[in-house]
Backbone as CSV, one residue per row, in Angstrom:
resi,resn,N_x,N_y,N_z,CA_x,CA_y,CA_z,C_x,C_y,C_z
1,MET,0.793,-1.243,-0.168,0.019,0.620,-0.302,0.362,1.137,-0.079
2,PRO,1.160,2.586,-0.977,1.283,3.178,-0.868,1.105,4.421,-0.021
3,ILE,1.455,5.131,0.324,2.090,6.180,1.462,0.393,7.239,0.890
4,ALA,-0.332,7.322,2.000,-1.938,8.083,2.044,-1.325,9.304,2.287
5,ALA,-0.817,10.681,1.932,-0.625,11.290,1.596,-0.599,12.197,0.304
6,ARG,-0.230,13.299,0.527,-0.488,14.110,-0.826,1.030,14.383,-1.117
7,TRP,1.136,15.085,-2.750,2.329,14.767,-3.089,3.296,16.555,-2.210
8,ARG,3.975,17.149,-2.816,4.623,17.481,-1.647,5.347,18.712,-3.368
9,SER,6.393,19.399,-3.062,6.957,19.838,-4.271,8.254,19.276,-3.559
10,LEU,9.083,19.273,-3.810,10.889,18.946,-3.034,11.248,20.267,-3.531
11,ASP,10.681,21.764,-4.218,10.835,22.994,-3.830,10.468,23.455,-1.877
12,ARG,9.896,23.093,-1.937,9.605,23.269,-0.935,9.177,22.836,0.421
13,LEU,11.020,21.714,1.195,11.043,21.478,1.820,10.815,22.252,2.720
14,PRO,10.361,21.602,4.716,10.245,22.261,5.311,11.940,22.592,6.106
15,ALA,11.651,23.908,6.363,13.716,23.568,7.250,14.061,23.423,8.094
16,PRO,15.415,22.709,8.733,15.146,21.600,9.079,14.621,21.713,11.480
17,ARG,13.951,20.448,11.434,13.649,20.602,12.216,14.762,21.110,14.219
18,GLY,15.447,20.205,13.314,16.477,20.487,15.720,15.724,18.958,16.024
19,ARG,15.217,18.772,16.987,14.810,18.343,17.616,13.151,18.068,17.910
20,ASP,12.714,18.750,16.945,11.430,18.202,16.321,11.897,17.518,15.630
21,ALA,12.575,16.402,14.722,12.742,15.974,13.430,11.232,15.444,12.511
22,LEU,11.200,14.738,11.879,10.185,13.576,12.278,11.049,12.449,11.062
23,PRO,11.207,11.210,11.567,11.230,10.410,11.632,10.626,9.627,10.317
24,GLY,10.728,8.892,9.696,9.450,7.169,9.267,9.856,7.640,6.934
25,VAL,9.150,7.578,7.175,9.746,6.523,5.843,9.322,7.167,4.659
26,TYR,9.271,8.015,3.277,8.437,8.492,1.762,9.215,7.392,0.422
27,GLU,8.325,8.218,0.350,8.082,8.126,-1.375,9.032,9.813,-2.624
28,LEU,9.474,9.112,-3.036,9.174,10.258,-3.927,9.084,9.753,-5.690
29,ALA,8.354,10.931,-6.234,8.129,10.904,-7.615,8.437,11.842,-8.603
30,ASP,8.023,11.410,-9.648,8.834,12.000,-10.477,8.063,13.275,-11.259
31,ALA,8.235,14.021,-12.655,7.482,15.341,-12.830,5.527,14.430,-12.869
32,ASP,5.241,13.300,-13.511,4.391,12.329,-14.140,3.964,12.198,-12.338
33,ARG,4.214,11.958,-11.116,3.813,11.487,-9.602,3.729,10.178,-9.503
34,CYS,5.191,9.283,-10.975,5.609,7.940,-11.065,6.637,7.836,-9.083
35,VAL,6.708,6.665,-8.309,7.290,6.593,-7.899,8.369,6.708,-8.461
36,ILE,9.871,6.926,-7.507,10.643,6.939,-8.429,11.561,6.035,-7.513
37,TYR,11.581,5.883,-5.947,12.375,5.972,-4.486,11.445,5.692,-3.737
38,ILE,11.847,4.673,-2.957,10.953,4.609,-1.447,12.514,4.305,-0.351
39,GLY,12.400,5.373,0.915,13.498,5.855,1.460,13.206,5.578,2.837
40,GLN,13.717,5.640,3.814,13.169,6.258,4.851,14.306,7.145,5.793
41,SER,14.257,6.827,7.100,14.492,8.088,8.091,14.515,8.023,9.391
42,ALA,15.731,7.399,9.877,15.449,7.661,11.686,14.987,8.405,12.407
43,THR,15.956,9.516,11.219,16.117,10.696,12.524,15.091,12.113,11.948
44,ASP,15.302,11.628,10.465,14.934,13.411,10.157,14.088,13.221,8.030
45,VAL,13.433,13.168,8.180,12.987,12.867,6.516,13.290,13.993,5.349
46,PRO,12.908,15.086,5.968,13.505,15.741,5.160,15.155,16.526,4.920
47,ASN,15.763,15.990,5.831,17.034,16.449,6.338,17.239,15.145,4.868
48,ARG,17.013,13.930,5.091,17.459,13.168,4.614,17.354,12.953,2.836
49,LEU,16.014,13.803,2.897,16.449,14.061,1.222,16.552,15.415,0.458
50,ARG,16.741,16.140,1.257,18.725,16.668,1.201,20.138,16.381,0.862
51,GLN,19.716,15.359,1.899,21.089,14.667,0.730,21.160,13.638,-0.551
52,HIS,19.762,13.293,-0.519,19.563,12.806,-1.616,19.967,14.346,-3.209
53,LEU,19.389,15.652,-3.513,19.379,16.148,-3.918,20.848,16.490,-4.444
54,ALA,21.445,16.319,-2.671,22.873,17.183,-2.979,24.281,16.277,-3.712
55,LYS,23.649,14.856,-3.851,24.271,13.791,-4.034,24.031,14.120,-5.658
56,ASP,24.754,14.035,-6.767,24.312,13.864,-8.395,24.124,12.397,-8.538
57,GLY,23.387,12.020,-8.426,22.844,10.614,-8.978,20.830,10.948,-9.250
58,CYS,20.668,9.921,-9.752,19.043,9.213,-10.329,18.294,9.823,-9.242
59,VAL,18.282,10.606,-8.516,17.007,10.988,-7.154,17.648,12.039,-7.366
60,ALA,18.808,13.015,-7.956,19.227,14.333,-7.277,17.948,15.077,-9.256
61,GLN,18.119,13.816,-9.985,17.918,14.649,-11.343,16.874,14.227,-11.515
62,ARG,15.843,13.385,-10.891,14.676,12.800,-11.521,13.186,13.062,-10.280
63,ALA,13.859,13.036,-9.343,12.761,13.726,-8.122,12.310,14.976,-8.586
64,VAL,10.591,15.307,-8.295,9.823,16.295,-8.307,9.331,16.627,-6.948
65,PHE,8.573,15.362,-6.656,7.759,15.146,-5.915,7.825,14.311,-4.088
66,TRP,7.976,14.692,-3.178,8.031,14.087,-2.270,6.117,13.629,-1.624
67,ARG,6.497,12.255,-0.777,5.317,12.296,0.207,5.713,12.019,1.453
68,TYR,5.288,11.414,3.001,5.691,10.939,3.967,5.140,10.789,4.489
69,ARG,5.815,9.530,5.721,4.630,9.300,7.040,6.058,8.902,7.486
70,PHE,5.121,8.933,8.863,6.486,9.237,10.801,5.655,6.658,11.010
71,SER,7.046,7.297,10.942,6.855,5.606,11.593,8.373,5.622,12.797
72,ARG,7.027,5.055,13.684,8.487,4.646,15.281,9.675,3.111,14.688
73,ILE,9.226,2.625,13.075,10.380,1.399,13.274,10.005,1.971,11.174
74,PRO,11.502,2.660,10.794,10.611,3.073,9.641,12.071,1.782,8.380
75,GLN,13.108,1.646,9.149,12.868,0.111,8.105,11.728,-0.751,7.935
76,ALA,11.851,-0.877,8.888,10.292,-1.970,8.474,9.534,-1.684,7.469
77,ASP,9.254,-0.629,7.876,7.954,-0.603,6.715,8.528,0.163,5.736
78,GLU,10.020,0.541,5.704,10.509,0.861,4.693,10.210,-1.139,3.422
79,ALA,10.930,-1.360,3.608,10.821,-2.955,3.783,9.260,-3.793,3.129
80,ASP,8.508,-3.060,3.763,7.196,-2.986,2.870,6.314,-2.621,2.118
81,LEU,6.698,-1.282,2.014,6.793,-0.458,0.833,7.012,-0.895,-0.660
82,LEU,8.080,-1.156,-0.032,9.067,-1.694,-1.645,8.804,-2.718,-1.824
83,ALA,8.059,-3.502,-1.044,7.504,-5.286,-0.844,6.597,-4.823,-2.087
84,ALA,5.569,-4.272,-1.146,4.814,-3.863,-2.244,4.260,-3.195,-3.380
85,HIS,5.460,-1.954,-3.217,5.732,-1.820,-4.931,6.377,-2.747,-5.728
86,ALA,7.204,-3.921,-5.595,7.428,-4.562,-6.784,6.477,-5.850,-6.247
87,VAL,5.608,-5.791,-5.623,4.226,-6.572,-6.690,3.816,-6.160,-7.234
88,ARG,2.937,-4.509,-7.233,1.822,-3.819,-8.234,2.377,-3.971,-9.408
89,HIS,4.464,-3.833,-9.335,4.959,-3.103,-10.667,5.827,-4.356,-11.083
90,GLY,5.877,-5.643,-10.346,6.485,-6.670,-10.978,8.345,-6.065,-11.020
91,ARG,8.366,-4.844,-10.462,9.698,-4.726,-9.723,9.826,-3.185,-8.274
92,VAL,10.861,-2.874,-8.454,11.452,-1.450,-7.249,11.380,-0.756,-7.922
93,PRO,10.893,0.946,-6.945,11.396,1.897,-7.985,12.566,1.903,-8.398
94,ALA,12.953,2.475,-9.960,13.633,2.963,-10.165,15.177,3.220,-10.207
95,CYS,14.551,4.470,-8.902,16.027,4.677,-8.706,17.002,3.942,-7.216
96,ASN,15.783,2.579,-6.683,15.826,1.872,-5.535,17.528,0.782,-6.048
97,ALA,18.196,1.249,-5.554,19.373,1.124,-6.124,19.609,-1.423,-5.157
98,ALA,19.532,-0.602,-4.273,19.789,-1.772,-3.188,18.079,-2.858,-2.535
99,VAL,17.973,-3.513,-2.812,17.099,-4.106,-2.250,16.926,-5.372,-1.301
100,PRO,16.325,-4.413,0.411,16.344,-5.362,1.565,15.989,-6.663,1.527
101,LEU,16.407,-7.573,2.029,16.586,-8.941,1.058,16.022,-9.868,2.411
102,VAL,14.906,-10.646,2.415,13.763,-10.495,2.693,14.524,-12.140,4.209
103,ARG,13.464,-11.947,5.243,14.307,-13.075,5.751,13.504,-13.791,6.744
104,GLY,13.425,-15.061,6.595,12.719,-15.962,7.046,12.802,-16.792,8.361
105,ALA,12.959,-17.116,8.662,13.454,-17.534,10.162,14.955,-18.901,9.967
106,ARG,14.210,-19.025,8.538,15.512,-20.105,8.706,17.037,-19.325,7.992
107,ARG,16.499,-18.669,7.231,17.941,-17.295,7.084,17.880,-16.934,8.120
108,ARG,17.651,-15.893,9.002,18.175,-16.275,10.315,18.478,-16.225,10.811
109,TRP,18.016,-18.352,10.905,19.413,-19.350,11.943,20.357,-18.985,11.125
110,VAL,20.758,-19.174,10.123,21.737,-19.475,8.937,22.404,-18.857,8.999
111,GLU,22.397,-17.685,9.252,22.729,-16.143,9.468,23.403,-16.090,10.785
112,ARG,22.873,-16.340,11.348,23.110,-16.237,13.337,24.138,-17.858,13.303
113,SER,24.272,-18.759,12.485,25.127,-20.408,12.471,26.268,-19.642,12.280
114,THR,27.127,-19.291,11.240,27.705,-18.512,10.956,28.428,-18.244,10.329
115,SER,27.799,-17.000,11.020,28.850,-15.508,11.697,30.034,-15.555,12.565
116,ARG,29.939,-17.090,13.143,30.824,-17.384,13.913,31.895,-17.309,13.519
């Protein structure tokens, strides 16, 4: 399920908040409002978006809009959003290079038992 919030222009990111940070998950979209990137920030989403825009890459070149949802567990919510997007569209968004691994009970057991 995509984030149920209105698209906002990246031109109008909120000012840095300091203590009143906005942790959560976010989606970035191109001019046609097609999702091109799904991400998360445990500290502050607008600051994370500024980091994306400062680097030369897929996000900085194509992103025009963003939307956000508060999350206490942004990593898990990001993985859920990526998985739901992949189910709906058959792939992850164009600018998401790294895809979180799905770890079932067996995979966790193998990782724990072989890491020693």
